[in-house]
C-alpha positions as CSV (number, residue, x, y, z in Angstrom):
1,M,7.4,-20.1,-1.6
2,A,4.0,-19.5,0.1
3,S,2.6,-16.5,-1.6
4,L,-0.5,-14.8,0.0
5,V,-2.6,-12.2,-1.8
6,L,-4.1,-9.5,-0.2
7,A,-6.9,-7.3,-1.4
8,T,-7.0,-4.0,-0.1
9,S,-10.6,-2.4,-0.4
10,V,-9.9,1.4,0.2
11,C,-13.6,3.0,0.8
12,L,-14.2,6.7,0.8
13,A,-14.6,7.7,4.8
14,L,-18.1,8.7,4.0
15,G,-19.2,5.4,3.4
16,G,-18.1,6.0,-0.3
17,A,-21.2,8.3,-1.0
18,V,-19.3,11.0,-2.7
19,S,-21.3,13.2,-5.2
20,G,-19.8,12.8,-8.6
21,C,-18.6,9.3,-8.1
22,K,-19.2,7.0,-10.8
23,D,-20.1,3.6,-9.7
24,S,-19.5,0.9,-12.1
25,A,-19.7,-2.8,-11.5
26,T,-16.9,-3.2,-14.3
27,P,-13.5,-2.7,-12.5
28,R,-11.4,0.2,-13.5
29,T,-7.8,-0.6,-13.7
30,L,-5.5,2.4,-12.2
31,S,-2.1,3.1,-13.2
32,F,0.4,2.6,-10.7
33,E,4.4,2.9,-10.3
34,L,6.5,1.7,-8.0
35,L,9.0,4.1,-6.1
36,T,11.1,1.7,-4.5
37,Q,10.9,-1.6,-2.5
38,S,12.7,-4.1,-0.3
39,G,12.6,-7.2,1.3
40,L,15.0,-6.2,4.1
41,G,12.9,-3.1,4.8
42,P,13.0,0.6,4.8
43,P,16.2,2.8,6.0
44,S,16.0,2.7,10.1
45,S,14.6,6.1,10.2
46,L,11.3,4.3,8.5
47,P,10.5,1.3,9.9
48,S,6.9,0.3,10.3
49,G,7.2,-0.6,14.0
50,T,4.4,-3.3,13.3
51,E,4.4,-7.0,13.2
52,S,1.7,-7.3,10.8
53,V,0.8,-5.5,7.4
54,A,0.6,-1.8,8.1
55,Y,0.5,1.2,5.4
56,R,0.9,4.9,5.0
57,V,-0.7,7.3,2.5
58,F,0.8,10.6,1.3
59,D,-1.4,13.3,-0.5
60,D,0.6,16.2,-0.1
61,T,3.9,17.5,-1.3
62,D,5.2,18.7,2.4
63,S,4.5,15.6,4.2
64,W,5.8,13.0,1.2
65,T,9.0,14.9,0.7
66,G,9.8,15.2,4.3
67,F,9.1,11.3,5.1
68,W,11.3,10.6,2.0
69,S,14.3,13.0,2.9
70,R,14.6,11.1,6.4
71,A,15.4,8.1,4.4
72,F,17.1,8.7,1.4
73,T,19.9,11.0,0.0
74,D,18.4,11.7,-3.7
75,A,15.1,13.6,-4.1
76,A,11.9,12.4,-3.8
77,P,10.2,11.1,-6.9
78,T,7.7,13.8,-8.0
79,V,4.2,13.3,-7.6
80,N,1.3,15.5,-8.8
81,F,-0.8,15.6,-5.6
82,E,-3.9,16.8,-7.9
83,R,-4.5,13.3,-9.4
84,E,-2.2,10.9,-7.4
85,F,-1.2,10.0,-4.1
86,V,1.7,7.8,-2.5
87,L,0.7,4.3,-0.8
88,C,3.4,2.9,1.4
89,V,2.9,-1.0,2.1
90,Y,4.7,-2.7,4.9
91,Q,4.5,-6.5,5.7
92,G,5.7,-6.0,9.0
93,T,8.9,-6.9,11.0
94,K,10.1,-10.5,10.5
95,S,12.8,-12.4,12.3
96,T,14.4,-13.7,9.0
97,G,14.8,-12.6,5.5
98,G,12.9,-14.8,2.6
99,Y,10.0,-12.1,2.6
100,A,8.8,-9.9,0.3
101,I,5.5,-7.5,-0.3
102,A,4.4,-6.1,-3.9
103,V,1.4,-4.5,-5.5
104,E,0.2,-6.5,-8.2
105,D,-2.9,-4.6,-9.5
106,V,-5.1,-1.4,-8.7
107,Q,-8.7,-1.3,-9.5
108,L,-11.8,1.1,-9.1
109,V,-14.7,-1.1,-8.4
110,Q,-18.0,0.7,-7.6
111,G,-16.5,3.8,-5.5
112,T,-13.8,1.0,-3.7
113,L,-10.2,1.4,-4.6
114,R,-8.9,-2.2,-4.6
115,V,-5.2,-2.8,-4.2
116,V,-4.0,-6.5,-4.8
117,L,-0.6,-7.4,-2.7
118,D,1.4,-10.2,-3.0
119,L,3.0,-11.2,0.2
120,K,5.6,-13.6,-0.1
121,E,7.1,-15.9,2.7
122,P,10.1,-18.3,3.0
123,R,9.1,-21.9,2.4
124,P,10.2,-24.4,5.0
125,G,13.8,-25.3,4.4
126,D,14.9,-22.2,2.5
127,M,18.2,-21.1,3.8
128,L,17.7,-17.5,5.1
129,I,19.9,-14.8,6.3
130,Q,19.2,-14.3,10.1
131,V,18.5,-10.6,10.6
132,I,15.4,-8.7,11.6
133,T,13.7,-7.6,8.5
134,D,10.9,-5.1,7.9
135,P,9.7,-5.7,3.9
136,F,7.9,-2.7,2.2
137,A,7.3,-1.1,-1.1
138,M,6.0,2.7,-1.9
139,Y,4.0,3.2,-4.8
140,K,2.5,6.3,-6.8
141,V,-1.1,5.7,-7.7
142,T,-3.1,7.9,-10.1
143,I,-6.8,8.7,-9.2
144,P,-8.8,8.3,-12.4
145,P,-10.4,10.6,-14.5
146,G,-14.1,11.6,-13.4
147,S,-13.3,11.0,-9.8
148,P,-14.4,13.8,-7.4
149,Q,-11.8,16.6,-7.4
150,D,-11.7,16.8,-3.6
151,I,-10.6,13.2,-2.6
152,Q,-8.1,13.5,0.2
153,A,-6.2,10.0,0.2
154,T,-5.3,10.6,3.8
155,D,-9.0,10.4,4.5
156,L,-9.7,7.1,2.8
157,Q,-10.7,4.0,4.8
158,M,-9.0,0.7,4.0
159,R,-9.8,-2.7,4.4
160,F,-7.4,-5.5,3.8
161,V,-8.7,-9.4,2.9
162,Q,-6.7,-12.4,2.4
163,R,-7.7,-14.3,-0.6
164,Q,-8.0,-17.8,0.2
165,E,-9.3,-20.8,-1.8
166,S,-12.2,-20.7,0.5
167,G,-13.1,-17.4,-0.1
168,E,-11.8,-13.7,1.5
169,I,-10.7,-13.2,5.4
170,S,-10.3,-9.9,6.7
171,V,-6.9,-9.1,7.9
172,R,-6.3,-6.1,10.3
173,A,-3.8,-3.9,9.3
174,Q,-2.5,-0.6,10.8
175,K,-2.6,2.8,9.4
176,L,0.5,4.5,10.3
177,G,1.2,7.9,10.4
178,S,2.5,10.0,7.3
179,N,5.5,11.7,9.4
């Protein structure tokens, strides 16, 4: 199965310069928790609406619970938005099954949040369901102690990079609204 690994660098909107932010060349691994994911896609009320990698970020209870309640019948997972945010990643609309997206690692490196994604694609010859899919995953990410208290996750700027043997290549990713 072809596997693409992407690294998402999240820089603070003001160029990464935020007073009180501890820069360190040593990566700090952040905790993250899978809330839900599917290779088929989100419920029809929450599609990505894009053909390539896309993401949504939630940093407040109202937008998060509103988003969740439009798609799921159970209560939204609890998130402490003073120290956590929700990151939803989408692989984009695909013409068959066999695709999946997942977060493998989240690190803070010199004021940059680095989220490593694993994008799986079907291999040639695989038997696949013939249906439009929109693979996605939603994660709760914990902001580490010592970070500025006024970080707003929705203000973070993302830069996706695809790791290849020859190095890292920038990949465009669409930021989707949080509603």
